[in-house]
A tleap script that builds the chain and sets N, CA, C and O, in Angstrom:
source leaprc.protein.ff14SB
mol = sequence {
  NMET TYR ALA TYR GLN ASN TYR LYS PRO LYS
  ASN ASN LYS GLU LYS ALA LEU ALA SER ALA
  PHE LEU LYS LEU LYS THR GLU GLN GLU VAL
  ASP ASN PHE LEU ARG ASP LEU LEU THR ILE
  LYS GLU LEU GLU GLU PHE ALA ASN ARG LEU
  GLU MET ALA LYS LEU LEU LYS GLU GLY ILE
  SER TYR LYS ARG ILE ALA LYS LYS LEU GLY
  VAL SER THR THR THR VAL THR ARG THR ALA
  HIE TRP LEU PHE ARG GLY CYS GLY GLY TYR
  ASN LEU VAL LEU LYS ARG CALA
}
set mol.1.N position { 286.183 84.849 -32.662 }
set mol.1.CA position { 286.274 83.992 -33.840 }
set mol.1.C position { 285.145 82.980 -33.824 }
set mol.1.O position { 284.754 82.490 -32.765 }
set mol.2.N position { 284.630 82.674 -34.982 }
set mol.2.CA position { 283.504 81.758 -35.133 }
set mol.2.C position { 283.987 80.316 -35.046 }
set mol.2.O position { 284.990 79.960 -35.664 }
set mol.3.N position { 283.285 79.491 -34.290 }
set mol.3.CA position { 283.584 78.064 -34.218 }
set mol.3.C position { 282.725 77.341 -35.250 }
set mol.3.O position { 281.497 77.388 -35.183 }
set mol.4.N position { 283.362 76.679 -36.194 }
set mol.4.CA position { 282.631 75.976 -37.237 }
set mol.4.C position { 281.871 74.794 -36.658 }
set mol.4.O position { 282.322 74.132 -35.724 }
set mol.5.N position { 280.709 74.551 -37.238 }
set mol.5.CA position { 279.886 73.400 -36.886 }
set mol.5.C position { 280.052 72.354 -37.986 }
set mol.5.O position { 280.039 72.698 -39.168 }
set mol.6.N position { 280.205 71.099 -37.619 }
set mol.6.CA position { 280.258 70.043 -38.627 }
set mol.6.C position { 278.861 69.744 -39.140 }
set mol.6.O position { 277.904 69.659 -38.370 }
set mol.7.N position { 278.758 69.587 -40.460 }
set mol.7.CA position { 277.483 69.246 -41.091 }
set mol.7.C position { 277.216 67.764 -40.892 }
set mol.7.O position { 278.121 66.941 -41.028 }
set mol.8.N position { 276.008 67.432 -40.578 }
set mol.8.CA position { 275.578 66.040 -40.435 }
set mol.8.C position { 274.656 65.696 -41.596 }
set mol.8.O position { 273.593 66.301 -41.733 }
set mol.9.N position { 275.040 64.738 -42.435 }
set mol.9.CA position { 274.150 64.337 -43.531 }
set mol.9.C position { 272.768 63.971 -43.006 }
set mol.9.O position { 272.628 63.359 -41.947 }
set mol.10.N position { 271.747 64.362 -43.775 }
set mol.10.CA position { 270.365 64.155 -43.335 }
set mol.10.C position { 269.867 62.737 -43.577 }
set mol.10.O position { 268.915 62.292 -42.936 }
set mol.11.N position { 270.509 62.025 -44.502 }
set mol.11.CA position { 270.042 60.679 -44.834 }
set mol.11.C position { 271.165 59.885 -45.495 }
set mol.11.O position { 272.259 60.405 -45.714 }
set mol.12.N position { 270.888 58.639 -45.806 }
set mol.12.CA position { 271.902 57.773 -46.408 }
set mol.12.C position { 272.298 58.212 -47.805 }
set mol.12.O position { 273.420 57.946 -48.238 }
set mol.13.N position { 271.395 58.883 -48.525 }
set mol.13.CA position { 271.744 59.379 -49.860 }
set mol.13.C position { 272.820 60.456 -49.771 }
set mol.13.O position { 273.750 60.472 -50.577 }
set mol.14.N position { 272.699 61.352 -48.802 }
set mol.14.CA position { 273.721 62.387 -48.619 }
set mol.14.C position { 275.047 61.762 -48.177 }
set mol.14.O position { 276.112 62.192 -48.620 }
set mol.15.N position { 274.986 60.766 -47.320 }
set mol.15.CA position { 276.206 60.063 -46.902 }
set mol.15.C position { 276.869 59.392 -48.106 }
set mol.15.O position { 278.089 59.438 -48.257 }
set mol.16.N position { 276.059 58.774 -48.954 }
set mol.16.CA position { 276.578 58.092 -50.145 }
set mol.16.C position { 277.240 59.078 -51.099 }
set mol.16.O position { 278.249 58.749 -51.723 }
set mol.17.N position { 276.687 60.286 -51.221 }
set mol.17.CA position { 277.290 61.298 -52.094 }
set mol.17.C position { 278.675 61.686 -51.586 }
set mol.17.O position { 279.633 61.739 -52.358 }
set mol.18.N position { 278.776 61.956 -50.292 }
set mol.18.CA position { 280.086 62.306 -49.726 }
set mol.18.C position { 281.063 61.142 -49.898 }
set mol.18.O position { 282.226 61.354 -50.241 }
set mol.19.N position { 280.605 59.935 -49.665 }
set mol.19.CA position { 281.469 58.752 -49.815 }
set mol.19.C position { 281.926 58.570 -51.253 }
set mol.19.O position { 283.039 58.105 -51.504 }
set mol.20.N position { 281.061 58.939 -52.205 }
set mol.20.CA position { 281.430 58.809 -53.616 }
set mol.20.C position { 282.654 59.659 -53.936 }
set mol.20.O position { 283.537 59.214 -54.669 }
set mol.21.N position { 282.719 60.874 -53.397 }
set mol.21.CA position { 283.894 61.727 -53.636 }
set mol.21.C position { 285.158 61.106 -53.067 }
set mol.21.O position { 286.229 61.230 -53.660 }
set mol.22.N position { 285.049 60.448 -51.941 }
set mol.22.CA position { 286.216 59.829 -51.322 }
set mol.22.C position { 286.760 58.653 -52.129 }
set mol.22.O position { 287.918 58.272 -51.958 }
set mol.23.N position { 285.954 58.085 -52.992 }
set mol.23.CA position { 286.380 56.956 -53.827 }
set mol.23.C position { 287.206 57.410 -55.030 }
set mol.23.O position { 287.883 56.593 -55.655 }
set mol.24.N position { 287.160 58.692 -55.359 }
set mol.24.CA position { 287.867 59.216 -56.522 }
set mol.24.C position { 289.328 59.466 -56.178 }
set mol.24.O position { 289.649 59.924 -55.081 }
set mol.25.N position { 290.215 59.158 -57.132 }
set mol.25.CA position { 291.653 59.221 -56.837 }
set mol.25.C position { 292.404 60.318 -57.590 }
set mol.25.O position { 293.466 60.752 -57.142 }
set mol.26.N position { 291.880 60.764 -58.708 }
set mol.26.CA position { 292.603 61.756 -59.503 }
set mol.26.C position { 291.692 62.942 -59.813 }
set mol.26.O position { 290.469 62.854 -59.706 }
set mol.27.N position { 292.321 64.050 -60.200 }
set mol.27.CA position { 291.551 65.230 -60.598 }
set mol.27.C position { 290.656 64.905 -61.789 }
set mol.27.O position { 289.525 65.385 -61.859 }
set mol.28.N position { 291.150 64.093 -62.729 }
set mol.28.CA position { 290.343 63.730 -63.893 }
set mol.28.C position { 289.121 62.915 -63.476 }
set mol.28.O position { 288.036 63.109 -64.025 }
set mol.29.N position { 289.279 62.013 -62.518 }
set mol.29.CA position { 288.139 61.253 -62.019 }
set mol.29.C position { 287.096 62.180 -61.388 }
set mol.29.O position { 285.895 61.992 -61.582 }
set mol.30.N position { 287.558 63.174 -60.636 }
set mol.30.CA position { 286.638 64.144 -60.033 }
set mol.30.C position { 285.947 64.952 -61.130 }
set mol.30.O position { 284.734 65.158 -61.081 }
set mol.31.N position { 286.717 65.410 -62.121 }
set mol.31.CA position { 286.135 66.157 -63.242 }
set mol.31.C position { 285.034 65.340 -63.928 }
set mol.31.O position { 283.948 65.852 -64.199 }
set mol.32.N position { 285.326 64.071 -64.201 }
set mol.32.CA position { 284.357 63.215 -64.887 }
set mol.32.C position { 283.106 62.999 -64.032 }
set mol.32.O position { 281.988 63.045 -64.545 }
set mol.33.N position { 283.292 62.765 -62.743 }
set mol.33.CA position { 282.152 62.547 -61.854 }
set mol.33.C position { 281.298 63.809 -61.759 }
set mol.33.O position { 280.072 63.741 -61.849 }
set mol.34.N position { 281.948 64.965 -61.575 }
set mol.34.CA position { 281.196 66.217 -61.497 }
set mol.34.C position { 280.401 66.462 -62.773 }
set mol.34.O position { 279.251 66.898 -62.711 }
set mol.35.N position { 280.998 66.189 -63.927 }
set mol.35.CA position { 280.279 66.411 -65.197 }
set mol.35.C position { 279.092 65.468 -65.332 }
set mol.35.O position { 278.043 65.863 -65.841 }
set mol.36.N position { 279.245 64.230 -64.884 }
set mol.36.CA position { 278.119 63.293 -64.936 }
set mol.36.C position { 277.035 63.670 -63.931 }
set mol.36.O position { 275.848 63.469 -64.187 }
set mol.37.N position { 277.440 64.207 -62.805 }
set mol.37.CA position { 276.523 64.528 -61.715 }
set mol.37.C position { 275.752 65.822 -61.956 }
set mol.37.O position { 274.569 65.916 -61.631 }
set mol.38.N position { 276.432 66.823 -62.530 }
set mol.38.CA position { 275.883 68.174 -62.628 }
set mol.38.C position { 275.676 68.598 -64.073 }
set mol.38.O position { 276.314 68.077 -64.987 }
set mol.39.N position { 274.771 69.554 -64.261 }
set mol.39.CA position { 274.633 70.179 -65.577 }
set mol.39.C position { 275.795 71.158 -65.767 }
set mol.39.O position { 276.479 71.513 -64.807 }
set mol.40.N position { 276.009 71.583 -66.993 }
set mol.40.CA position { 277.050 72.582 -67.268 }
set mol.40.C position { 276.791 73.846 -66.449 }
set mol.40.O position { 277.720 74.423 -65.883 }
set mol.41.N position { 275.531 74.274 -66.386 }
set mol.41.CA position { 275.171 75.482 -65.623 }
set mol.41.C position { 275.498 75.293 -64.135 }
set mol.41.O position { 276.017 76.210 -63.499 }
set mol.42.N position { 275.202 74.126 -63.580 }
set mol.42.CA position { 275.516 73.860 -62.177 }
set mol.42.C position { 277.024 73.857 -61.938 }
set mol.42.O position { 277.496 74.376 -60.927 }
set mol.43.N position { 277.777 73.274 -62.866 }
set mol.43.CA position { 279.245 73.304 -62.755 }
set mol.43.C position { 279.758 74.734 -62.726 }
set mol.43.O position { 280.607 75.083 -61.905 }
set mol.44.N position { 279.238 75.558 -63.628 }
set mol.44.CA position { 279.643 76.963 -63.681 }
set mol.44.C position { 279.291 77.671 -62.373 }
set mol.44.O position { 280.093 78.444 -61.847 }
set mol.45.N position { 278.100 77.408 -61.851 }
set mol.45.CA position { 277.663 78.041 -60.606 }
set mol.45.C position { 278.559 77.637 -59.436 }
set mol.45.O position { 278.973 78.488 -58.649 }
set mol.46.N position { 278.856 76.360 -59.321 }
set mol.46.CA position { 279.697 75.905 -58.212 }
set mol.46.C position { 281.127 76.430 -58.357 }
set mol.46.O position { 281.764 76.784 -57.364 }
set mol.47.N position { 281.629 76.480 -59.588 }
set mol.47.CA position { 282.957 77.054 -59.816 }
set mol.47.C position { 282.967 78.532 -59.432 }
set mol.47.O position { 283.936 79.018 -58.848 }
set mol.48.N position { 281.891 79.244 -59.759 }
set mol.48.CA position { 281.775 80.656 -59.381 }
set mol.48.C position { 281.778 80.820 -57.863 }
set mol.48.O position { 282.412 81.735 -57.338 }
set mol.49.N position { 281.076 79.942 -57.162 }
set mol.49.CA position { 281.029 80.040 -55.699 }
set mol.49.C position { 282.416 79.883 -55.094 }
set mol.49.O position { 282.783 80.613 -54.174 }
set mol.50.N position { 283.180 78.936 -55.607 }
set mol.50.CA position { 284.535 78.755 -55.087 }
set mol.50.C position { 285.402 79.971 -55.400 }
set mol.50.O position { 286.183 80.412 -54.558 }
set mol.51.N position { 285.265 80.512 -56.608 }
set mol.51.CA position { 286.014 81.728 -56.975 }
set mol.51.C position { 285.584 82.900 -56.091 }
set mol.51.O position { 286.424 83.696 -55.671 }
set mol.52.N position { 284.285 83.013 -55.807 }
set mol.52.CA position { 283.798 84.067 -54.906 }
set mol.52.C position { 284.470 83.938 -53.542 }
set mol.52.O position { 284.943 84.925 -52.978 }
set mol.53.N position { 284.506 82.727 -53.022 }
set mol.53.CA position { 285.112 82.506 -51.706 }
set mol.53.C position { 286.583 82.920 -51.728 }
set mol.53.O position { 287.070 83.552 -50.791 }
set mol.54.N position { 287.279 82.566 -52.790 }
set mol.54.CA position { 288.695 82.939 -52.921 }
set mol.54.C position { 288.850 84.461 -52.926 }
set mol.54.O position { 289.697 85.003 -52.215 }
set mol.55.N position { 288.043 85.140 -53.718 }
set mol.55.CA position { 288.122 86.603 -53.807 }
set mol.55.C position { 287.724 87.273 -52.494 }
set mol.55.O position { 288.313 88.280 -52.102 }
set mol.56.N position { 286.728 86.715 -51.819 }
set mol.56.CA position { 286.337 87.255 -50.507 }
set mol.56.C position { 287.494 87.136 -49.519 }
set mol.56.O position { 287.766 88.071 -48.766 }
set mol.57.N position { 288.174 85.994 -49.519 }
set mol.57.CA position { 289.330 85.804 -48.621 }
set mol.57.C position { 290.445 86.803 -48.938 }
set mol.57.O position { 291.214 87.185 -48.055 }
set mol.58.N position { 290.526 87.221 -50.197 }
set mol.58.CA position { 291.533 88.202 -50.611 }
set mol.58.C position { 291.115 89.630 -50.246 }
set mol.58.O position { 291.895 90.568 -50.413 }
set mol.59.N position { 289.889 89.792 -49.747 }
set mol.59.CA position { 289.427 91.113 -49.332 }
set mol.59.C position { 288.787 91.944 -50.424 }
set mol.59.O position { 288.588 93.145 -50.247 }
set mol.60.N position { 288.463 91.331 -51.546 }
set mol.60.CA position { 287.824 92.055 -52.650 }
set mol.60.C position { 286.384 92.390 -52.234 }
set mol.60.O position { 285.732 91.596 -51.556 }
set mol.61.N position { 285.902 93.546 -52.634 }
set mol.61.CA position { 284.552 93.979 -52.247 }
set mol.61.C position { 283.488 93.121 -52.924 }
set mol.61.O position { 283.701 92.567 -54.002 }
set mol.62.N position { 282.336 93.029 -52.261 }
set mol.62.CA position { 281.207 92.262 -52.795 }
set mol.62.C position { 280.825 92.790 -54.174 }
set mol.62.O position { 280.562 92.010 -55.090 }
set mol.63.N position { 280.795 94.106 -54.322 }
set mol.63.CA position { 280.388 94.724 -55.582 }
set mol.63.C position { 281.354 94.365 -56.713 }
set mol.63.O position { 280.929 94.046 -57.823 }
set mol.64.N position { 282.654 94.419 -56.422 }
set mol.64.CA position { 283.652 94.066 -57.450 }
set mol.64.C position { 283.562 92.595 -57.823 }
set mol.64.O position { 283.687 92.241 -58.996 }
set mol.65.N position { 283.346 91.737 -56.834 }
set mol.65.CA position { 283.216 90.300 -57.108 }
set mol.65.C position { 281.989 90.052 -57.981 }
set mol.65.O position { 282.059 89.311 -58.961 }
set mol.66.N position { 280.867 90.672 -57.623 }
set mol.66.CA position { 279.629 90.499 -58.383 }
set mol.66.C position { 279.828 90.918 -59.840 }
set mol.66.O position { 279.400 90.218 -60.758 }
set mol.67.N position { 280.467 92.042 -60.042 }
set mol.67.CA position { 280.696 92.535 -61.401 }
set mol.67.C position { 281.646 91.609 -62.160 }
set mol.67.O position { 281.396 91.271 -63.317 }
set mol.68.N position { 282.712 91.208 -61.519 }
set mol.68.CA position { 283.712 90.350 -62.170 }
set mol.68.C position { 283.119 89.006 -62.593 }
set mol.68.O position { 283.415 88.508 -63.680 }
set mol.69.N position { 282.282 88.421 -61.735 }
set mol.69.CA position { 281.754 87.083 -62.009 }
set mol.69.C position { 280.361 87.089 -62.637 }
set mol.69.O position { 279.833 86.031 -62.979 }
set mol.70.N position { 279.766 88.267 -62.790 }
set mol.70.CA position { 278.454 88.353 -63.418 }
set mol.70.C position { 277.345 87.761 -62.558 }
set mol.70.O position { 276.423 87.122 -63.064 }
set mol.71.N position { 277.449 87.985 -61.247 }
set mol.71.CA position { 276.438 87.496 -60.306 }
set mol.71.C position { 275.920 88.688 -59.500 }
set mol.71.O position { 276.464 89.790 -59.572 }
set mol.72.N position { 274.869 88.444 -58.742 }
set mol.72.CA position { 274.327 89.514 -57.897 }
set mol.72.C position { 275.133 89.625 -56.601 }
set mol.72.O position { 275.810 88.683 -56.189 }
set mol.73.N position { 275.044 90.786 -55.978 }
set mol.73.CA position { 275.699 90.935 -54.676 }
set mol.73.C position { 275.025 90.039 -53.638 }
set mol.73.O position { 275.651 89.668 -52.645 }
set mol.74.N position { 273.763 89.690 -53.857 }
set mol.74.CA position { 273.074 88.760 -52.958 }
set mol.74.C position { 273.742 87.395 -53.005 }
set mol.74.O position { 273.909 86.755 -51.966 }
set mol.75.N position { 274.124 86.941 -54.186 }
set mol.75.CA position { 274.830 85.661 -54.324 }
set mol.75.C position { 276.173 85.718 -53.619 }
set mol.75.O position { 276.566 84.761 -52.951 }
set mol.76.N position { 276.878 86.828 -53.761 }
set mol.76.CA position { 278.166 86.990 -53.078 }
set mol.76.C position { 277.949 86.974 -51.566 }
set mol.76.O position { 278.732 86.376 -50.828 }
set mol.77.N position { 276.897 87.625 -51.113 }
set mol.77.CA position { 276.581 87.661 -49.681 }
set mol.77.C position { 276.307 86.257 -49.145 }
set mol.77.O position { 276.775 85.902 -48.063 }
set mol.78.N position { 275.557 85.467 -49.894 }
set mol.78.CA position { 275.278 84.087 -49.469 }
set mol.78.C position { 276.562 83.269 -49.380 }
set mol.78.O position { 276.762 82.514 -48.428 }
set mol.79.N position { 277.421 83.425 -50.370 }
set mol.79.CA position { 278.694 82.703 -50.351 }
set mol.79.C position { 279.535 83.163 -49.169 }
set mol.79.O position { 280.175 82.344 -48.510 }
set mol.80.N position { 279.542 84.453 -48.895 }
set mol.80.CA position { 280.296 84.987 -47.757 }
set mol.80.C position { 279.776 84.407 -46.449 }
set mol.80.O position { 280.551 84.101 -45.543 }
set mol.81.N position { 278.465 84.259 -46.359 }
set mol.81.CA position { 277.893 83.671 -45.138 }
set mol.81.C position { 278.479 82.294 -44.886 }
set mol.81.O position { 278.917 82.000 -43.774 }
set mol.82.N position { 278.493 81.440 -45.915 }
set mol.82.CA position { 278.994 80.076 -45.728 }
set mol.82.C position { 280.513 80.058 -45.577 }
set mol.82.O position { 281.053 79.180 -44.903 }
set mol.83.N position { 281.203 81.006 -46.188 }
set mol.83.CA position { 282.653 81.100 -46.025 }
set mol.83.C position { 283.014 81.448 -44.591 }
set mol.83.O position { 283.895 80.827 -43.997 }
set mol.84.N position { 282.331 82.443 -44.038 }
set mol.84.CA position { 282.699 82.953 -42.723 }
set mol.84.C position { 281.901 82.365 -41.569 }
set mol.84.O position { 282.342 82.433 -40.421 }
set mol.85.N position { 280.727 81.784 -41.850 }
set mol.85.CA position { 279.873 81.280 -40.776 }
set mol.85.C position { 279.388 79.848 -41.018 }
set mol.85.O position { 278.475 79.381 -40.336 }
set mol.86.N position { 279.987 79.155 -41.975 }
set mol.86.CA position { 279.540 77.816 -42.332 }
set mol.86.C position { 280.290 76.724 -41.593 }
set mol.86.O position { 280.622 76.861 -40.415 }
set mol.87.N position { 280.547 75.655 -42.294 }
set mol.87.CA position { 281.176 74.472 -41.691 }
set mol.87.C position { 282.688 74.424 -41.898 }
set mol.87.O position { 283.341 73.483 -41.447 }
set mol.88.N position { 283.250 75.420 -42.568 }
set mol.88.CA position { 284.695 75.463 -42.768 }
set mol.88.C position { 285.176 74.800 -44.044 }
set mol.88.O position { 286.380 74.742 -44.296 }
set mol.89.N position { 284.257 74.302 -44.847 }
set mol.89.CA position { 284.645 73.608 -46.077 }
set mol.89.C position { 285.377 74.493 -47.074 }
set mol.89.O position { 286.410 74.098 -47.614 }
set mol.90.N position { 284.846 75.694 -47.322 }
set mol.90.CA position { 285.538 76.611 -48.235 }
set mol.90.C position { 286.942 76.908 -47.725 }
set mol.90.O position { 287.911 76.836 -48.482 }
set mol.91.N position { 287.050 77.239 -46.452 }
set mol.91.CA position { 288.362 77.595 -45.895 }
set mol.91.C position { 289.359 76.443 -46.002 }
set mol.91.O position { 290.534 76.661 -46.299 }
set mol.92.N position { 288.901 75.245 -45.767 }
set mol.92.CA position { 289.790 74.081 -45.842 }
set mol.92.C position { 290.301 73.899 -47.270 }
set mol.92.O position { 291.496 73.698 -47.487 }
set mol.93.N position { 289.397 73.970 -48.232 }
set mol.93.CA position { 289.803 73.800 -49.634 }
set mol.93.C position { 290.731 74.920 -50.065 }
set mol.93.O position { 291.736 74.668 -50.731 }
set mol.94.N position { 290.412 76.151 -49.696 }
set mol.94.CA position { 291.266 77.277 -50.091 }
set mol.94.C position { 292.630 77.206 -49.427 }
set mol.94.O position { 293.633 77.585 -50.033 }
set mol.95.N position { 292.682 76.734 -48.212 }
set mol.95.CA position { 293.955 76.598 -47.498 }
set mol.95.C position { 294.839 75.540 -48.168 }
set mol.95.O position { 296.061 75.680 -48.213 }
set mol.96.N position { 294.223 74.505 -48.676 }
set mol.96.CA position { 294.972 73.395 -49.287 }
set mol.96.C position { 295.289 73.625 -50.753 }
set mol.96.O position { 296.028 72.847 -51.357 }
set mol.97.N position { 294.737 74.689 -51.336 }
set mol.97.CA position { 294.949 74.957 -52.782 }
set mol.97.C position { 296.372 75.390 -53.064 }
set mol.97.O position { 296.721 75.653 -54.215 }
savepdb mol mol.pdb
quit
């Protein structure tokens, strides 16, 4: 089994971004912050990545996920890498969902 590594922010700006999420108290506050922070396309991309991780955990094939979400299998592969070999963030969120 893979031992997850904790990510270390590279600078104070990255630390401030993580801290900003911790200041939010409701789903609506998170929704509003994400919309202000990201473009619509970025929101869609990040939502797709989380959905990819969910489908990968369910055992769906890379090809089926790519077709369902309209992304390349390379994108699914990258998401799988971080799901299975990353810092554990996807797994933690999916476990708590």
